[in-house]
N, CA, C and O atoms as a printed pandas DataFrame, in Angstrom:
     atom_number atom_name residue_name chain_id  residue_number  x_coord  y_coord  z_coord
0              1         N          MET        A               1   18.805    8.048  -24.188
1              2        CA          MET        A               1   19.825    8.765  -24.747
2              3         C          MET        A               1   20.711   10.097  -25.485
3              4         O          MET        A               1   20.031   10.827  -26.207
4              5         N          PRO        A               2   22.029   10.400  -25.348
5              6        CA          PRO        A               2   22.110   11.878  -26.211
6              7         C          PRO        A               2   21.805   11.946  -26.997
7              8         O          PRO        A               2   21.953   11.024  -27.799
8              9         N          ASP        A               3   21.226   12.978  -27.285
9             10        CA          ASP        A               3   21.255   14.116  -28.029
10            11         C          ASP        A               3   21.570   14.015  -29.461
11            12         O          ASP        A               3   20.892   14.295  -30.450
12            13         N          THR        A               4   22.856   13.512  -29.326
13            14        CA          THR        A               4   23.817   13.074  -30.253
14            15         C          THR        A               4   24.414   12.021  -30.945
15            16         O          THR        A               4   25.399   11.829  -31.658
16            17         N          TYR        A               5   22.937   11.060  -30.221
17            18        CA          TYR        A               5   22.878   10.438  -31.336
18            19         C          TYR        A               5   21.414    9.934  -31.539
19            20         O          TYR        A               5   21.320    8.809  -32.029
20            21         N          LYS        A               6   20.299   10.571  -31.248
21            22        CA          LYS        A               6   18.440   10.740  -32.311
22            23         C          LYS        A               6   19.189   11.622  -33.037
23            24         O          LYS        A               6   20.030   12.489  -32.801
24            25         N          VAL        A               7   18.499   11.032  -34.237
25            26        CA          VAL        A               7   17.926   10.627  -35.716
26            27         C          VAL        A               7   17.063   11.411  -36.017
27            28         O          VAL        A               7   16.903   10.804  -37.077
28            29         N          GLU        A               8   15.887   12.703  -36.128
29            30        CA          GLU        A               8   14.980   13.147  -36.845
30            31         C          GLU        A               8   14.181   11.880  -37.130
31            32         O          GLU        A               8   14.795   11.069  -37.823
32            33         N          GLY        A               9   12.764   11.469  -36.698
33            34        CA          GLY        A               9   12.003   10.090  -37.604
34            35         C          GLY        A               9   12.462    9.167  -37.772
35            36         O          GLY        A               9   11.624    8.381  -38.212
36            37         N          ASN        A              10   13.933    8.496  -37.617
37            38        CA          ASN        A              10   14.444    7.716  -37.768
38            39         C          ASN        A              10   14.512    6.843  -35.990
39            40         O          ASN        A              10   15.552    7.375  -35.604
40            41         N          PRO        A              11   14.064    5.898  -34.771
41            42        CA          PRO        A              11   14.541    6.432  -33.735
42            43         C          PRO        A              11   15.200    4.913  -34.214
43            44         O          PRO        A              11   15.616    4.609  -33.095
44            45         N          VAL        A              12   15.485    4.063  -34.840
45            46        CA          VAL        A              12   16.159    3.168  -35.274
46            47         C          VAL        A              12   17.545    3.295  -35.367
47            48         O          VAL        A              12   18.267    2.606  -34.645
48            49         N          LEU        A              13   17.944    3.988  -36.061
49            50        CA          LEU        A              13   19.145    3.976  -36.465
50            51         C          LEU        A              13   19.733    5.476  -35.750
51            52         O          LEU        A              13   20.827    6.027  -35.868
52            53         N          ALA        A              14   18.516    5.855  -34.974
53            54        CA          ALA        A              14   19.843    6.020  -33.554
54            55         C          ALA        A              14   19.813    5.441  -32.930
55            56         O          ALA        A              14   20.624    5.967  -32.168
56            57         N          TYR        A              15   19.493    4.546  -32.426
57            58        CA          TYR        A              15   19.656    3.150  -31.444
58            59         C          TYR        A              15   20.638    2.579  -31.888
59            60         O          TYR        A              15   21.130    2.033  -30.901
60            61         N          ARG        A              16   21.391    2.295  -32.953
61            62        CA          ARG        A              16   22.175    1.733  -33.685
62            63         C          ARG        A              16   23.410    2.374  -33.450
63            64         O          ARG        A              16   24.459    1.979  -32.942
64            65         N          LYS        A              17   22.960    3.723  -34.054
65            66        CA          LYS        A              17   23.796    5.200  -33.452
66            67         C          LYS        A              17   24.489    4.709  -31.524
67            68         O          LYS        A              17   25.486    4.125  -31.098
68            69         N          PHE        A              18   23.580    5.197  -31.059
69            70        CA          PHE        A              18   23.623    5.121  -29.901
70            71         C          PHE        A              18   24.921    3.759  -29.524
71            72         O          PHE        A              18   26.119    4.023  -29.424
72            73         N          TYR        A              19   24.090    1.729  -29.293
73            74        CA          TYR        A              19   24.700    1.136  -29.300
74            75         C          TYR        A              19   26.140    0.862  -30.187
75            76         O          TYR        A              19   27.053    0.322  -29.563
76            77         N          ILE        A              20   26.337    1.164  -31.412
77            78        CA          ILE        A              20   27.394    1.399  -31.650
78            79         C          ILE        A              20   28.571    1.797  -30.385
79            80         O          ILE        A              20   29.413    1.240  -29.681
80            81         N          GLU        A              21   27.971    3.184  -30.648
81            82        CA          GLU        A              21   29.243    4.042  -29.832
82            83         C          GLU        A              21   29.979    4.164  -28.254
83            84         O          GLU        A              21   30.988    4.423  -27.598
84            85         N          GLU        A              22   27.985    3.573  -28.273
85            86        CA          GLU        A              22   28.111    2.591  -26.090
86            87         C          GLU        A              22   28.749    2.088  -26.107
87            88         O          GLU        A              22   29.909    2.399  -25.838
88            89         N          LYS        A              23   28.174    0.557  -26.578
89            90        CA          LYS        A              23   27.372   -0.183  -26.109
90            91         C          LYS        A              23   28.426   -1.147  -26.939
91            92         O          LYS        A              23   28.959   -1.686  -25.969
92            93         N          MET        A              24   28.726   -1.410  -27.467
93            94        CA          MET        A              24   30.163   -2.389  -28.608
94            95         C          MET        A              24   31.062   -2.545  -27.470
95            96         O          MET        A              24   32.042   -3.080  -27.988
96            97         N          HIS        A              25   31.387   -2.357  -25.882
97            98        CA          HIS        A              25   32.494   -2.760  -25.563
98            99         C          HIS        A              25   32.611   -3.408  -25.505
99           100         O          HIS        A              25   33.615   -3.978  -25.932
100          101         N          PHE        A              26   30.980   -4.311  -24.471
101          102        CA          PHE        A              26   30.795   -4.850  -23.972
102          103         C          PHE        A              26   31.093   -6.479  -24.529
103          104         O          PHE        A              26   32.064   -7.159  -24.199
104          105         N          ALA        A              27   30.158   -6.832  -25.314
105          106        CA          ALA        A              27   30.445   -7.354  -27.257
106          107         C          ALA        A              27   31.664   -7.924  -26.917
107          108         O          ALA        A              27   32.758   -7.362  -26.885
108          109         N          ARG        A              28   31.316   -9.422  -26.592
109          110        CA          ARG        A              28   32.643  -10.453  -27.612
110          111         C          ARG        A              28   31.821  -11.927  -28.046
111          112         O          ARG        A              28   30.782  -12.404  -27.590
112          113         N          TRP        A              29   32.824  -12.469  -29.211
113          114        CA          TRP        A              29   32.655  -13.196  -29.669
114          115         C          TRP        A              29   33.515  -14.110  -29.100
115          116         O          TRP        A              29   34.603  -13.672  -29.474
116          117         N          THR        A              30   33.776  -15.229  -28.350
117          118        CA          THR        A              30   35.682  -16.085  -28.719
118          119         C          THR        A              30   34.923  -17.100  -29.116
119          120         O          THR        A              30   34.905  -16.997  -30.342
120          121         N          LYS        A              31   34.290  -18.013  -28.808
121          122        CA          LYS        A              31   33.543  -19.064  -30.071
122          123         C          LYS        A              31   33.440  -19.519  -31.114
123          124         O          LYS        A              31   33.537  -20.692  -31.474
124          125         N          ARG        A              32   33.044  -17.770  -32.188
125          126        CA          ARG        A              32   33.032  -17.860  -33.240
126          127         C          ARG        A              32   32.944  -16.404  -33.162
127          128         O          ARG        A              32   33.079  -15.579  -32.258
128          129         N          ASP        A              33   32.559  -16.343  -34.921
129          130        CA          ASP        A              33   32.472  -14.743  -35.624
130          131         C          ASP        A              33   31.607  -14.612  -35.511
131          132         O          ASP        A              33   30.639  -15.357  -35.670
132          133         N          GLU        A              34   31.748  -13.133  -35.050
133          134        CA          GLU        A              34   30.457  -11.610  -35.356
134          135         C          GLU        A              34   29.504  -12.432  -35.464
135          136         O          GLU        A              34   29.525  -13.567  -35.940
136          137         N          PRO        A              35   28.601  -11.815  -34.987
137          138        CA          PRO        A              35   27.262  -12.461  -35.382
138          139         C          PRO        A              35   27.036  -11.641  -37.001
139          140         O          PRO        A              35   27.789  -10.678  -37.145
140          141         N          TYR        A              36   26.122  -11.925  -38.155
141          142        CA          TYR        A              36   26.605  -11.136  -38.896
142          143         C          TYR        A              36   25.328   -9.660  -38.989
143          144         O          TYR        A              36   25.347   -8.714  -39.777
144          145         N          GLY        A              37   24.041  -10.040  -37.558
145          146        CA          GLY        A              37   23.280   -8.820  -37.893
146          147         C          GLY        A              37   24.147   -7.476  -36.598
147          148         O          GLY        A              37   23.627   -6.566  -35.953
148          149         N          VAL        A              38   25.303   -7.850  -36.666
149          150        CA          VAL        A              38   25.849   -6.769  -35.644
150          151         C          VAL        A              38   27.219   -6.349  -36.976
151          152         O          VAL        A              38   27.606   -5.183  -36.897
152          153         N          LYS        A              39   27.968   -7.306  -38.219
153          154        CA          LYS        A              39   28.514   -6.900  -38.537
154          155         C          LYS        A              39   27.735   -5.537  -39.542
155          156         O          LYS        A              39   28.099   -4.370  -39.695
156          157         N          GLU        A              40   26.277   -6.464  -40.225
157          158        CA          GLU        A              40   25.485   -5.606  -40.417
158          159         C          GLU        A              40   24.879   -3.689  -40.407
159          160         O          GLU        A              40   24.635   -2.786  -41.207
160          161         N          MET        A              41   24.889   -4.054  -38.353
161          162        CA          MET        A              41   24.943   -2.858  -38.687
162          163         C          MET        A              41   25.430   -1.873  -38.021
163          164         O          MET        A              41   24.950   -0.861  -37.512
164          165         N          LYS        A              42   26.917   -2.526  -38.138
165          166        CA          LYS        A              42   28.717   -1.232  -37.638
166          167         C          LYS        A              42   28.743   -0.833  -39.263
167          168         O          LYS        A              42   29.460    0.094  -39.638
168          169         N          ASN        A              43   27.945   -1.562  -40.171
169          170        CA          ASN        A              43   28.905   -1.172  -41.905
170          171         C          ASN        A              43   27.270   -0.148  -41.918
171          172         O          ASN        A              43   27.419    0.905  -42.537
172          173         N          SER        A              44   25.727   -0.366  -41.289
173          174        CA          SER        A              44   25.047    0.432  -41.447
174          175         C          SER        A              44   25.053    2.059  -41.214
175          176         O          SER        A              44   24.923    3.230  -41.571
176          177         N          TYR        A              45   25.275    1.215  -40.457
177          178        CA          TYR        A              45   25.867    2.847  -39.171
178          179         C          TYR        A              45   26.848    3.620  -39.451
179          180         O          TYR        A              45   26.651    4.759  -39.026
180          181         N          ASN        A              46   28.676    3.367  -40.456
181          182        CA          ASN        A              46   29.175    3.736  -40.712
182          183         C          ASN        A              46   29.274    4.143  -42.211
183          184         O          ASN        A              46   30.254    4.592  -42.805
184          185         N          ASP        A              47   28.373    3.951  -42.551
185          186        CA          ASP        A              47   28.011    4.797  -44.799
186          187         C          ASP        A              47   26.749    5.539  -44.136
187          188         O          ASP        A              47   25.887    5.973  -44.900
188          189         N          LYS        A              48   26.613    5.692  -42.859
189          190        CA          LYS        A              48   25.870    6.611  -42.625
190          191         C          LYS        A              48   25.979    8.714  -42.705
191          192         O          LYS        A              48   25.004    9.395  -42.387
């Protein structure tokens, strides 16, 4: 994980930031809405 995403003392938030910025481009939901957990993760990251 690049240092830009690391959060001292909070590896979960660091992983969320990394995943949203670097990995969400491949996630697609074609026959249903985006899962609640993904929406929550995005909102959590945007609030920080």
